[in-house]
C-alpha positions as CSV (number, residue, x, y, z in Angstrom):
1,X,37.8,8.5,144.7
2,X,36.2,11.9,142.8
3,X,33.0,11.3,140.3
4,X,33.6,11.6,137.1
5,X,31.7,14.6,136.4
6,X,33.6,16.5,139.5
7,X,36.7,14.7,138.6
8,X,36.3,17.0,134.9
9,X,34.9,19.9,136.7
10,X,37.4,20.4,139.8
11,X,41.0,19.1,138.2
12,X,43.6,22.1,138.3
13,X,47.5,21.8,138.1
14,X,48.9,22.6,141.3
15,X,52.2,25.2,142.1
16,X,54.6,22.6,141.9
17,X,55.9,23.7,145.3
18,X,52.7,23.2,146.8
19,X,53.4,19.0,146.2
20,X,54.2,17.4,149.0
21,X,54.4,13.6,150.2
22,X,52.9,11.5,150.1
23,X,52.8,10.5,146.5
24,X,51.3,7.7,145.0
25,X,53.3,4.6,145.5
26,X,52.8,0.8,145.4
27,X,49.2,-0.9,143.9
28,X,47.7,2.6,144.2
29,X,50.6,4.1,141.4
30,X,50.1,1.1,139.3
31,X,46.1,1.6,139.0
32,X,47.1,5.0,138.1
33,X,49.6,3.8,135.8
34,X,47.2,1.5,134.3
35,X,44.4,3.9,134.4
36,X,46.8,6.2,131.9
37,X,46.8,3.6,129.3
38,X,43.3,3.7,128.8
39,X,43.2,5.9,126.0
40,X,42.6,6.0,122.4
41,X,45.3,3.6,120.7
42,X,44.7,2.9,117.0
43,X,46.6,-0.1,115.9
44,X,47.5,-0.8,119.8
45,X,50.9,0.6,119.3
46,X,51.1,2.0,122.6
47,X,53.3,5.0,121.2
48,X,54.5,6.3,124.9
49,X,55.7,5.0,127.9
50,X,56.6,6.4,131.4
51,X,59.6,7.0,133.3
52,X,59.5,7.3,137.3
53,X,62.0,10.1,139.0
54,X,61.6,9.5,142.8
55,X,63.9,9.0,145.8
56,X,67.5,8.9,145.3
57,X,67.2,8.6,141.5
58,X,65.8,12.1,141.2
59,X,68.4,13.4,143.3
60,X,71.1,11.5,141.3
61,X,69.4,12.7,137.9
62,X,69.1,16.6,139.0
63,X,73.1,16.5,139.8
64,X,73.4,14.8,136.0
65,X,71.5,17.4,134.5
66,X,72.6,20.5,136.7
67,X,76.8,19.4,135.7
68,X,75.4,18.9,131.6
69,X,73.9,23.1,132.4
70,X,77.6,23.9,134.5
71,X,79.6,21.9,131.0
72,X,77.6,24.1,128.6
73,X,77.3,27.6,131.0
74,X,80.4,27.7,133.0
75,X,80.8,30.8,134.9
76,X,78.0,32.2,133.7
77,X,76.0,29.0,135.4
78,X,74.3,31.0,139.2
79,X,74.4,29.1,142.0
80,X,70.4,29.6,142.4
81,X,70.1,27.9,138.6
82,X,72.5,25.2,139.8
83,X,71.1,24.3,142.7
84,X,67.1,25.0,140.3
85,X,68.6,22.2,138.1
86,X,69.9,20.1,141.0
87,X,66.3,19.8,142.8
88,X,64.4,19.5,139.1
89,X,62.7,16.2,140.4
90,X,62.9,16.4,143.7
91,X,60.4,19.4,143.5
92,X,57.6,17.2,144.1
93,X,58.1,13.5,145.8
94,X,57.1,11.7,141.9
95,X,57.9,13.0,138.6
96,X,56.3,11.1,135.8
97,X,58.3,11.6,132.4
98,X,55.8,11.0,129.5
99,X,57.5,9.9,126.3
100,X,56.1,9.5,122.8
101,X,57.5,6.9,120.9
102,X,55.8,7.6,117.6
103,X,57.1,6.6,114.2
104,X,56.2,5.8,111.0
105,X,53.5,3.5,110.3
106,X,52.2,1.9,107.0
107,X,48.4,1.9,108.7
108,X,48.5,4.7,112.1
109,X,50.1,8.1,111.5
110,X,52.2,9.3,113.5
111,X,50.0,12.6,114.7
112,X,47.7,10.0,116.0
113,X,50.2,8.3,118.2
114,X,51.5,11.9,118.9
115,X,48.2,12.2,120.2
116,X,48.1,9.2,122.0
117,X,50.5,10.0,124.1
118,X,48.9,13.1,125.2
119,X,46.0,11.7,126.2
120,X,48.1,9.2,128.5
121,X,49.5,12.4,130.1
122,X,46.1,13.7,130.8
123,X,44.6,10.3,131.7
124,X,47.7,10.4,133.8
125,X,46.9,13.5,135.6
126,X,42.8,12.5,136.3
127,X,43.6,9.2,137.4
128,X,45.8,11.1,140.5
129,X,43.3,13.8,140.9
130,X,40.7,11.3,141.2
131,X,42.8,9.4,144.5
132,X,43.6,13.4,145.6
133,X,46.4,14.0,144.2
134,X,47.3,17.1,142.9
135,X,49.9,17.0,139.4
136,X,51.4,19.8,137.2
137,X,52.3,19.2,133.7
138,X,55.7,21.1,132.4
139,X,58.3,20.5,130.1
140,X,61.3,23.0,130.3
141,X,64.5,22.8,128.5
142,X,65.5,19.1,129.2
143,X,62.6,18.2,127.6
144,X,63.7,19.5,124.1
145,X,67.7,19.0,124.8
146,X,69.2,15.5,123.1
147,X,72.0,15.5,126.0
148,X,69.6,15.9,129.0
149,X,67.6,13.5,126.9
150,X,70.5,11.2,126.5
151,X,70.8,11.2,130.7
152,X,67.2,10.5,131.1
153,X,67.3,7.6,128.9
154,X,65.0,9.0,126.1
155,X,66.4,7.8,122.6
156,X,67.0,11.2,120.0
157,X,63.7,10.0,117.9
158,X,61.8,10.0,121.1
159,X,60.0,13.0,122.8
160,X,59.2,14.1,126.0
161,X,55.5,14.7,125.9
162,X,55.8,16.5,130.1
163,X,57.2,15.5,133.0
164,X,53.9,15.6,135.4
165,X,55.1,16.3,139.0
166,X,52.5,14.0,141.5
167,X,51.9,14.9,145.2
168,X,49.9,15.8,147.6
169,X,48.6,19.3,147.6
170,X,49.1,21.6,150.3
171,X,46.8,24.7,149.3
172,X,43.9,24.5,147.2
173,X,44.7,26.0,143.9
174,X,43.2,28.9,142.4
175,X,41.2,28.6,139.3
176,X,42.4,30.5,136.0
177,X,39.8,31.8,133.9
178,X,39.0,29.4,131.2
179,X,38.0,29.9,127.2
180,X,34.4,31.4,126.7
181,X,32.8,28.6,124.6
182,X,31.2,31.1,122.2
183,X,35.4,31.9,121.0
184,X,35.8,27.7,120.9
185,X,33.1,26.5,119.6
186,X,31.0,26.4,116.1
187,X,28.5,24.3,114.3
188,X,29.6,22.9,110.9
189,X,28.6,25.1,108.1
190,X,27.6,23.7,104.5
191,X,30.5,23.3,101.8
192,X,30.4,25.9,99.9
193,X,29.4,25.2,96.3
194,X,31.9,24.6,93.3
């Protein structure tokens, strides 16, 4: 396991083609998912859920999404695009769909529930990274399309936070430029007098 300071300083998005088997499973995956749920959750609502795409189910889901794209685009759907959709959930050995189940609540604003789902997604990524796995968080069209969501068992009132592709990295990912703190951090100022 990676020490916390190193974990936070070294986390990188790994390109999906560089994620190969093995992926976490069994007790290790249970631990990762359990750690993903340890986030701020005002009201103890658990306003998120996880969908695991792997193996035969990932193959079948890709075919169903390719069929959906073909029904819509007909002859305009290229063979390359069809292949891409068929392989959508097999590009890494494990894809975890994170779904926000936020809804109106008498006390907890929906925005706080959505933030909790985002935190669960980031915890998922950190928990995988802590064990030496790589991850990549994406959305793409299937996250926003009601018919695609229905195929994946996602209700119309639920939102896809993202799909986290997880596997063993075949290469060390390069870092990208990070923001200069002077552009994103400021001291609070005294309120203007009325």
